[in-house]
Each structure stands twice: as structure tokens, then as C-alpha cells.
C-alpha positions as CSV (number, residue, x, y, z in Angstrom):
1,X,-16.1,2.9,13.3
2,X,-13.9,5.8,14.2
3,X,-12.4,8.5,12.0
4,X,-8.9,7.2,12.4
5,X,-10.0,3.7,11.3
6,X,-11.7,5.2,8.2
7,X,-8.6,7.1,7.3
8,X,-6.4,4.1,7.8
9,X,-8.7,1.9,5.8
10,X,-8.8,4.4,2.9
11,X,-5.0,4.5,2.8
12,X,-4.5,0.7,3.1
13,X,-7.4,-0.6,1.0
14,X,-6.5,-3.2,-1.6
15,X,-3.3,-4.3,0.2
16,X,-2.5,-8.0,0.8
17,X,-2.3,-9.5,4.2
18,X,1.5,-9.4,4.1
19,X,1.5,-5.7,3.1
20,X,-0.9,-4.9,5.9
21,X,1.2,-6.7,8.5
22,X,4.1,-4.5,7.5
23,X,2.0,-1.3,7.5
24,X,0.4,-1.8,10.9
25,X,2.9,-2.7,13.6
26,X,3.5,-2.7,17.3
27,X,6.3,-0.6,18.9
28,X,7.5,-0.3,22.5
29,X,8.1,2.9,24.4
30,X,11.8,3.0,23.4
31,X,10.9,3.2,19.7
32,X,8.2,5.8,20.0
33,X,10.2,7.9,22.5
34,X,7.2,9.1,24.4
35,X,8.0,10.0,28.0
36,X,5.9,8.7,30.8
37,X,4.7,5.6,29.0
38,X,7.4,3.1,30.2
39,X,6.3,-0.5,29.6
40,X,3.5,0.5,27.2
41,X,3.2,-0.7,23.6
42,X,1.6,1.2,20.7
43,X,-0.1,-0.1,17.6
44,X,0.9,2.3,14.7
45,X,0.5,2.9,11.0
46,X,1.8,5.6,8.7
47,X,-0.9,7.9,10.0
48,X,0.4,7.6,13.6
49,X,-0.5,5.9,16.8
50,X,-3.7,3.9,16.7
51,X,-3.8,2.6,20.3
52,X,-1.7,2.0,23.4
53,X,-1.6,-1.1,25.6
54,X,0.1,-2.1,28.8
55,X,0.6,-5.6,27.6
56,X,2.5,-6.6,24.5
57,X,0.2,-9.6,23.8
58,X,-2.9,-7.4,23.9
59,X,-1.3,-5.0,21.4
60,X,-0.6,-7.8,19.0
61,X,-4.2,-9.1,19.4
62,X,-5.5,-5.6,18.6
63,X,-3.2,-5.3,15.6
64,X,-4.5,-8.6,14.1
65,X,-8.1,-7.5,14.8
66,X,-7.5,-4.1,13.2
67,X,-5.9,-5.7,10.1
68,X,-8.9,-8.1,9.9
69,X,-11.4,-5.2,10.0
70,X,-9.5,-3.4,7.2
71,X,-9.7,-6.5,5.0
72,X,-13.3,-7.4,5.8
73,X,-15.2,-4.1,5.9
């Protein structure tokens, strides 16, 4: 596990599935206002960007896996 995952897990431990789905989200390049990443999607939490993906579907898959790891580790 990486450092960012450990930080996120520490901050989100004990939350319900619904709460985690609100805390970890997917945003597109217009929302994160990062130049040079047109067409990319970011998985984010309150701690910042967790990962970038070129496909929205992959970003949502990662988000669900990330939430599952928080709940089950």
C-alpha cells in the first residue's frame, strides 16, 4: 500500500459505504482546472488527487476498488 492510501484510509476509517462514495469521487478536467489534461478524469478525496485516467469508466472502476480497499483492509 502506498502512503497516500494509508493517509486516506486513516481519515476515512469507520465511514459507511454511502459516506465513502461521497468522499471519494471522480472529476473531469474542467472541474480540477489542470491545464494540459484535457479528456482526463481524476479520482479525488479531501486529501487531493489519488489517480488520473484517460477513460471515465476506468476512473469509476478504480474509485470503487479504492473504496473497497478502505472498507476491507
